[in-house]
N, C-alpha and C positions, 0 to 999 in steps of 0.2 A: 342171388345166383341160382339158376335153374339146376335141379338135380337130375342126373342121368338115371333113368328107370330101367336098366337092363341088368339081368342076373347073369353073372359069369361063374362057371366052375373053374377053380384055380388051375385045374389040369388042362383047360382049353387055352390058357394064356401062355404066351412066350415070354420068359423072363429075360431081361436085358442083362448081359454079362458085364462085369466090371473088368475092363481091359487095361487100366492104368496107362492110357495113352498109346498102347500098341495096337495097330490095326491088323497085325498079322499073327497067326498062330504057328508060324514056321520061321526059321532064321532069315533075317533080312539085314541089309545095310542101307543106310540113307546117306547120300552125299548131298551136302548143302554147304553152309559156312563151315561146318565141321563134319566129321564122319561119325555117325551114330549107329551102333549095333543094338538091336532089340534084345529083350530078355531071353527069347528063345535061342538066340545065338550063344549067349553065355551058358544056358542050360545044356546045350548040345556039346559044350566043351570045344568050340571052334576058335575061341580066343583066350589069351592068357593075360599077362600084365602089360605086354607090348606086342606090336605087330610089325612085320616087315612086308612091304608091298612089292609085287612083281607084275610085269605087264607082258602078255602074250598077244598074238594077233586078235583073237576073239575073246580072251578072258583077262580078268584082273585076278591075281592070286594074293591071298594074305596068309602068312604063316606066323604062328606065335613065336615069340622070342623073349629074351630078358630085356629089361629096361636099359641096361648099359651096353647092349649090343650096337654095333655100327648100323646106321640107318633105321633104328628102331623108333616107332611112334608109340609113346606111352598111352595106355588106356586108363581112364578114370570113370567112376560112376557119374551119371548125369545128375543134374540138380533136381529134376522132377521125379525120376524113377531110379532108385538105387540099384536096380537089377539091370538096367540098360547101361551101356558103356559108350564113351565118347573119346575121340582122338582128334588131333589136328588134321586138317585136310592136307594131303601131300601136295606141295606147291607145283611139282612137276606134272601131276595128273591134271591140275587145274590149268596151268599155263599152256600145256600142249594139247588140251582138250581130249585127253585120253578117256574121260568118263564124263557123262552129262549129269547134272543134278537130278536126283530122284531116288526111288527105292529099287533095290535089286535083290532077287532071291538068291540065297547062298546055297552052294553045293559043297559037300564034303570033299576035300582034296588033301591027301596025305595027313599031316597033323593039323591042318588049318582048313581053309575054304577057298572057293573060287566062285566067280559069277560072270555071266555073259555081259560084256561091257556095252553091247549095243541093244540089250533087251531090258530096259527098265520096266518095272511093274506099272501097269496102267491102273489108276485108282478112279473108280466111278464117282 
């Protein structure tokens, strides 16, 4: 194998960050087969042990609640990353096409969060 004969100063190199599967450094939710919240969402205190979903004209709102509350969707750690959280996909949102699959940036709303339902994050 041929050896590369270039000298680098370590300060000139960009180190690759270890992101543990998260593409984003801010709170996001991913809708797919399940609903997955990244670690930044948990760090920001936007979710608890369960979540209740609400729909508005342009926004989907999630508010933290107790697991035994009516209409609560329990959260649990993902298998890959214990700091990310996953919940069942609300069948009504799927059936009525209230939200398309993809990533959405979360905004603080009261004790929980909201996101623009028609503005998924475009990933290059």
